[in-house]
Every structure is written in C-alpha cells, then in structure tokens.
C-alpha positions as CSV (number, residue, x, y, z in Angstrom):
1,X,-15.9,9.4,4.4
2,X,-15.6,6.2,5.8
3,X,-11.9,4.7,4.8
4,X,-11.7,0.9,5.3
5,X,-8.9,-1.1,5.0
6,X,-9.4,-4.4,5.5
7,X,-6.4,-6.6,6.8
8,X,-6.6,-10.4,5.3
9,X,-4.2,-12.6,6.9
10,X,-2.1,-10.2,9.9
11,X,-1.1,-14.2,10.9
12,X,1.2,-14.7,8.7
13,X,2.9,-11.2,10.6
14,X,3.7,-13.3,14.0
15,X,5.1,-11.7,16.9
16,X,7.8,-10.4,15.7
17,X,6.4,-7.7,13.4
18,X,5.9,-5.2,16.5
19,X,2.7,-3.6,15.0
20,X,0.2,-1.7,17.2
21,X,-3.1,-3.5,17.5
22,X,-4.3,-0.5,15.5
23,X,-2.3,-0.4,12.6
24,X,-5.9,-0.5,10.5
25,X,-6.6,2.7,11.4
26,X,-3.4,4.2,11.3
27,X,-3.6,3.3,7.6
28,X,-7.2,4.1,6.9
29,X,-5.9,7.5,8.4
30,X,-3.0,7.3,5.4
31,X,-4.9,6.0,2.9
32,X,-7.1,9.1,3.4
33,X,-4.6,11.5,3.7
34,X,-2.9,10.7,0.1
35,X,-6.7,10.7,-1.7
36,X,-7.4,13.7,-0.4
37,X,-3.6,14.9,-1.2
38,X,-4.3,13.2,-4.4
39,X,-7.9,13.4,-5.3
40,X,-8.9,15.5,-3.3
41,X,-12.8,15.9,-5.5
42,X,-13.2,12.5,-5.7
43,X,-12.1,11.6,-1.7
44,X,-14.9,14.1,-1.6
45,X,-17.6,13.1,-3.6
46,X,-17.8,9.5,-1.8
47,X,-19.4,8.0,1.1
48,X,-17.1,5.5,1.8
49,X,-13.6,4.2,0.5
50,X,-12.1,1.1,0.8
51,X,-8.7,-1.3,-0.2
52,X,-8.1,-4.8,1.4
53,X,-4.2,-5.5,1.9
54,X,-3.6,-9.7,1.9
55,X,-1.1,-11.0,2.7
56,X,0.3,-14.1,1.5
57,X,3.2,-17.3,1.3
58,X,6.2,-16.6,-0.7
59,X,4.6,-19.5,-2.5
60,X,1.3,-17.3,-3.3
61,X,3.1,-14.1,-4.2
62,X,5.2,-16.3,-7.1
63,X,2.0,-17.3,-8.2
64,X,0.4,-14.0,-8.5
65,X,3.8,-12.6,-9.9
66,X,4.3,-14.7,-12.5
67,X,0.6,-14.8,-13.8
68,X,0.4,-10.5,-13.5
69,X,4.1,-9.5,-13.5
70,X,5.3,-12.0,-16.3
71,X,8.3,-12.0,-13.7
72,X,9.2,-15.8,-11.8
73,X,9.2,-16.1,-8.1
74,X,7.7,-13.8,-5.1
75,X,7.9,-10.0,-4.5
76,X,7.6,-8.0,-1.6
77,X,4.0,-6.2,-2.8
78,X,1.7,-6.3,-5.8
79,X,-1.7,-3.7,-6.4
80,X,-4.8,-4.7,-8.2
81,X,-6.3,-1.1,-8.9
82,X,-9.9,-1.6,-9.6
83,X,-10.2,1.7,-11.6
84,X,-7.1,2.4,-13.1
85,X,-7.4,2.9,-17.5
86,X,-4.1,2.9,-19.6
87,X,-2.0,5.1,-16.8
88,X,-5.1,7.0,-15.8
89,X,-6.6,6.9,-12.0
90,X,-10.8,5.8,-13.8
91,X,-12.8,5.9,-11.2
92,X,-16.4,5.2,-11.7
93,X,-18.5,8.8,-11.6
94,X,-21.7,8.7,-9.5
95,X,-20.6,6.3,-7.0
96,X,-21.2,6.8,-3.3
97,X,-19.4,3.6,-2.4
98,X,-15.7,3.3,-4.2
99,X,-13.4,0.0,-3.8
100,X,-10.6,0.8,-4.7
101,X,-8.8,-2.3,-5.1
102,X,-6.1,-4.9,-3.7
103,X,-2.5,-4.5,-2.1
104,X,-0.6,-7.5,-1.9
105,X,1.9,-7.8,0.4
106,X,4.6,-11.0,1.5
107,X,5.6,-10.9,4.3
108,X,9.3,-13.2,4.0
109,X,10.4,-11.0,1.4
110,X,9.3,-7.5,3.2
111,X,11.4,-9.3,6.5
112,X,14.1,-10.1,3.1
113,X,14.2,-6.3,2.2
114,X,14.4,-5.3,5.4
115,X,17.9,-7.2,6.9
116,X,19.3,-5.6,3.0
117,X,18.4,-2.4,4.1
118,X,19.1,-2.3,7.2
119,X,16.0,-1.0,8.7
120,X,13.0,-2.9,10.5
121,X,10.8,-5.0,9.3
122,X,7.7,-3.0,10.4
123,X,9.7,0.2,8.5
124,X,9.6,-2.0,5.5
125,X,6.1,-3.0,5.8
126,X,4.8,0.3,5.5
127,X,6.7,1.3,2.7
128,X,5.4,-1.6,0.9
129,X,1.7,-0.6,2.0
130,X,2.2,2.9,1.3
131,X,3.4,2.6,-2.6
132,X,0.5,-0.5,-3.6
133,X,-2.2,1.8,-2.5
134,X,-0.2,4.4,-4.8
135,X,-0.4,2.1,-7.4
136,X,-4.3,1.4,-6.7
137,X,-4.4,5.4,-7.3
138,X,-2.9,5.1,-10.8
139,X,0.8,6.2,-10.3
140,X,4.0,4.3,-11.2
141,X,7.3,3.9,-11.5
142,X,8.2,2.9,-15.4
143,X,10.1,5.7,-16.5
144,X,12.9,7.2,-14.1
145,X,11.0,10.4,-14.2
146,X,8.0,9.1,-12.7
147,X,10.3,6.6,-10.4
148,X,11.3,10.4,-8.5
149,X,8.2,11.4,-8.6
150,X,6.3,8.2,-6.9
151,X,9.5,7.9,-4.0
152,X,9.5,11.5,-3.7
153,X,5.6,11.3,-2.4
154,X,4.9,8.1,-0.6
155,X,7.6,9.5,1.5
156,X,6.1,11.4,3.4
157,X,3.0,9.1,4.4
158,X,4.9,6.3,5.3
159,X,6.4,9.1,7.6
160,X,2.9,9.8,9.0
161,X,2.5,6.1,9.5
162,X,4.8,5.6,10.5
163,X,5.3,7.4,13.7
164,X,1.5,6.7,13.6
165,X,2.6,2.8,14.7
166,X,4.9,4.6,17.1
167,X,7.8,3.1,15.3
168,X,9.8,6.0,14.3
169,X,10.6,9.7,14.3
170,X,10.8,11.5,10.8
171,X,13.2,11.2,8.7
172,X,15.9,14.0,8.1
C-alpha cells in the first residue's frame, strides 16, 4: 500500500538541517511501519494513506496553538487528525484511500528544543514528526500512563527514521 507524505515548507529548514533528499521516502516507510504495527487490519485494507506535513513560522504556529489548544506562543508540533472520535482513532470503513490528517511543525521551536536537549536538530525533527504521526492515530499523552506508553512506542520508529536518514545509531 502506498503511503504518501506531502511535505510543505521544506525551504524553511535551510541547509543547516542536512536532511537527505530521500527524507520523504524514509518518512513514508517509518509511518507505514507504525500504521502496520498499531492498525494492522486498517493498513491491509487501504489502497493508499496520506499525511501532510506543514512547516510553519513561529508566528503561524502561535496562532494555531492559540486557536486549537488555547495556549499562547508557538510549540514544536501540532497534529490535526481527521478520524479521531473522542479518544479513539475511527477512520471510515470502506474507503480505499485514506487521508490521516496534518502534522504542523515549527522549525525554530524544534531547533530551540534540540539545543536545550543537546541533540542535533534533525534528531529533534525526527522525534516531532513521529510524535505527530502517533497523534494522527489517536495516541495522546494527557495522563502519566499514556505519556509513558506513547514515548515508549515512538522511540523505535524515531531511531528507525534516523537510521534511514543516515543520521544516527540506535540508542542504548
């Protein structure tokens, strides 16, 4: 099944991010692995799945964060799932092509967080992209137990993405 990732605003990243040309293909591979692992029957029943990734300025992210979360200022990533019902991932039955939603990333906030954590910005970008994708599938971290579970589940795909980007080795 094809997994399509539409990457908008990549020019915001600039040369310092050192993303390989095949970054989108690697994202498609990792996103499909996550979908297959967590939504197996769904992954087998679809002809294609689509995700949009939008890179935005801090000003744009602050507007979105205020409008959708009621929180002032920019954040690193927001996800807008199309098929969340309550706390459940509820995609329509019978659709062969399935758009999952949008992941919105603020490159400047990602770079700032990378600096705070002492990691390369590409590692932080991999983290927020995978994190955003989990949100599209209905995962959340609004309780301590859910946060632990989500972070545990996203770590492997983050490391896989970094390997595919040629930017890291697995964590110990």
